[in-house]
Each structure stands twice: as C-alpha cells, then as structure tokens.
C-alpha positions as CSV (number, residue, x, y, z in Angstrom):
1,M,0.1,-8.6,0.0
2,I,0.8,-6.8,-2.8
3,S,4.1,-6.6,-5.3
4,L,5.0,-4.3,-8.2
5,Y,6.7,-5.8,-11.0
6,G,7.1,-4.9,-15.0
7,T,8.5,-1.9,-16.9
8,G,5.5,0.0,-17.1
9,T,4.9,-0.1,-13.7
10,V,3.9,3.3,-11.8
11,D,6.2,4.7,-9.4
12,Y,3.8,4.6,-5.8
13,T,4.5,5.4,-2.1
14,A,2.3,3.6,0.7
15,E,-0.1,7.0,0.8
16,S,-0.3,7.1,-3.1
17,M,-1.3,3.3,-3.2
18,I,-3.9,3.4,-0.5
19,N,-4.9,6.4,-2.8
20,F,-5.1,4.5,-5.7
21,I,-6.9,1.4,-4.5
22,N,-9.6,3.4,-2.7
23,I,-10.8,5.5,-5.6
24,C,-10.0,2.8,-8.4
25,D,-13.4,1.7,-9.7
26,P,-12.5,-1.6,-11.2
27,I,-11.3,-2.4,-8.1
28,D,-13.9,-3.2,-5.3
29,F,-11.5,-2.8,-2.1
30,T,-11.0,-0.2,0.2
31,A,-7.9,0.3,2.2
32,D,-6.1,2.1,5.0
33,N,-2.2,0.5,6.0
34,V,0.5,-0.3,4.0
35,T,3.2,-2.6,5.9
36,R,6.9,-3.3,5.0
37,W,9.4,-5.4,6.5
38,P,12.9,-3.2,6.0
39,T,15.7,-6.1,6.6
40,E,18.1,-3.3,7.9
41,K,15.8,-2.5,10.7
42,G,14.3,-6.1,11.3
43,R,11.1,-4.7,11.9
44,Y,7.6,-3.7,10.7
45,E,6.8,-0.3,9.1
46,G,3.3,0.6,8.6
47,F,1.9,3.5,6.9
48,Q,-2.0,4.4,8.1
49,K,-4.4,6.7,6.4
50,T,-7.7,7.3,8.0
51,G,-9.6,9.8,6.3
52,S,-7.5,13.0,6.1
53,E,-5.4,11.5,9.1
54,T,-2.1,9.9,8.6
55,Y,0.0,8.0,10.8
56,G,3.8,7.1,10.3
57,S,5.9,8.2,7.7
58,D,5.0,7.8,3.9
59,F,7.7,5.6,2.3
60,P,8.4,4.6,-1.5
61,L,7.3,0.9,-2.6
62,D,10.4,-0.8,-4.6
63,Q,9.5,-3.5,-7.4
64,Q,9.7,-7.3,-6.6
65,T,9.3,-6.2,-2.6
66,E,5.8,-7.4,-1.0
67,Y,4.0,-5.6,0.9
68,S,1.0,-6.1,3.3
69,V,-2.4,-3.9,2.5
70,K,-4.9,-4.1,4.9
71,V,-8.3,-4.2,3.0
72,L,-11.1,-2.4,5.1
73,Q,-14.3,-3.9,2.6
74,G,-14.6,-5.3,-0.8
75,Q,-14.5,-8.6,-2.5
76,R,-12.3,-10.0,-5.7
77,T,-14.8,-9.8,-8.6
C-alpha cells in the first residue's frame, strides 16, 4: 500500500508511479500494477504495465488516498 502526503509531494499517475518505482535506484523493488477503489464506482480499478504494454486507463494519484501496488520482486533494505 502506498499513499502520497505532504507539501513537497510529486504529482503522479499510476503509470508514472510504476515507472518511478522501477527506475529509482535507492528503492530495490520492481512493480507492474497500481490499483485503487473509487467509492463512487464501488469496484477496484487497476493500471498494469508489463514492458511497453499497458492495460487499463492511467489515473492520477490523489494525496491521502491509499493505493495498492503489486511488487514483482525486491525487498525493503
């Protein structure tokens, strides 16, 4: 689970968050999916990126909202 919080927070979309996780050197993770639960729809929505292929619609990540990120490999160091 991730959440964005604070005044210096970067504006991310689901795709840009996946890209950031996959290229960020201090983070030893790779990810391929960001999922949210929009209460007005009452169901999960996800964005998947595998290589250059994308599935689903990219969406902006809002501050103080939780998102599920599928970690493919890595560990917290």
